C-alpha angles and dihedrals in degrees: 000000000000120000092338094312125112109241112224112212115240117250106246126215119244112252112266140164089256097055098038102038113124097009097103092048090050092052092046097047096041101049118000098088092036090060092057091042091052091051091049091053093040087238105163094179095054092045090052095045093049092049091045091049090054089048092053092049089053089051091051093050096044092048090070106016126060101235125133116280120258113208109179108136094083090056093063112127115196090191096055114039093173087062088055089054088055092048090051093048093047091051091046091050091048089052091047088059090055089048093052092047088070092049101260120139113197120243119236124188128199094206144006089255091058090048093049092049091051092046093049091048091053092048093049090049091054093052 
C-alpha cells in the first residue's frame, strides 16, 4: 500500500529474444573488466559503483520482464574486492542462463574492427 492506495503490480512481459537482446552484452561491456580492474587497484569506490550499476540494470529489466530477481548489492564486501568480482561474475552468469533460455547467444568480438564490421552489416540488412 502506498499513501493509503493499494498498489497493483505491473503485468510483466515474458522473457523473449526481442525484449532481452543486447542486455547481456551491455552488462558485460560496461562493467565486467572494470570490476577486475577496480580489484587490482584496490579501488573500493569503483568496485561498489560497478556492482551497483549492474544491480540497477537488473532492477530496470525485472521491473518489466519476468526474469528471476538478481540481488547482489547487499553482498558487496569493501574489504575483499576480489570477492566482489566473483559476485559480479556469478550474477552475470546467472543472467546469461536467462538470456540463453530465450535462444540468444551473446556476441563476442576480438577487436573494434570486428565489432564495427558486424554492426555495419546489421545496419545495412535493416535498411
